[in-house]
N, C-alpha and C positions, 0 to 999 in steps of 0.2 A: 210676326214682327220680331226682329232680333232684339237681344238685350241692349245692344249699343244704340239702336234707334230709340228705344224707350228711354235710355239714359239721357240721350241728347234732347228729347222732347219734353220730358217731365222734370221741370225745375224743382218742384216740391220733393220729388223722390231723391234728386241729387242732394238737396239740403238735408233731408232725413238721413241719407247714407253717410254724408260727411259728419253730421252731428253724432251719429252712432260711432263712427270711427274715432273721432276726437274723444268722445266719452269713454270708449274702451281703453284708449291710451292713458287717459287720466286715471282710470281705475287701476291700471297696472302700476303707474307711478305711486299712487297711494298705497297699494299693497307692498311695494318695495320699501317705501318709507316706514310703514308700520312695522314690517319685519326687521328692518335695520334698527329702528328705535328699540324694539323689544329685545333684540340681541345685545344692544349696547347697555340696556338697563340690567338685564339678567345675566348675560354672558353664557347663556345656556341654549343649546340646540333643542333640548327637551322642551323648553318653554315655547319654542316655535312650533314643535310638533303638537303640543297641547293646544296652542292657538288654532292650528289648522283643524284639529279634531273637534274643538268646540264650535268652530265656524261651520263645519260640515255636519256636525252631529245633529243640529236642528233640522236639517234636510232629511236625514235618515229617520229621525224620530217622527217628524211630521208626515212623512210619506208612508210609514208603516201603519196599516190599518189592522191591528192585531185582533180586533173583535171578529173579523170575518175570516181569519186564517183557519185552514183545515187542520 
């Protein structure tokens, strides 16, 4: 069965797909708004870099299982 046939037949899948697409667009708008506000408040590109580092830092720290490292 092709993807197009599934797309046409499965109403719940279409709803889920469009909900995910709209949510992703909203997340990007939020990110742009936060970065714009941060730049307006601080006037510093460094602050934006620190923001990105702190946001992604939790992922790096949480994923590293240092107890089992060789």
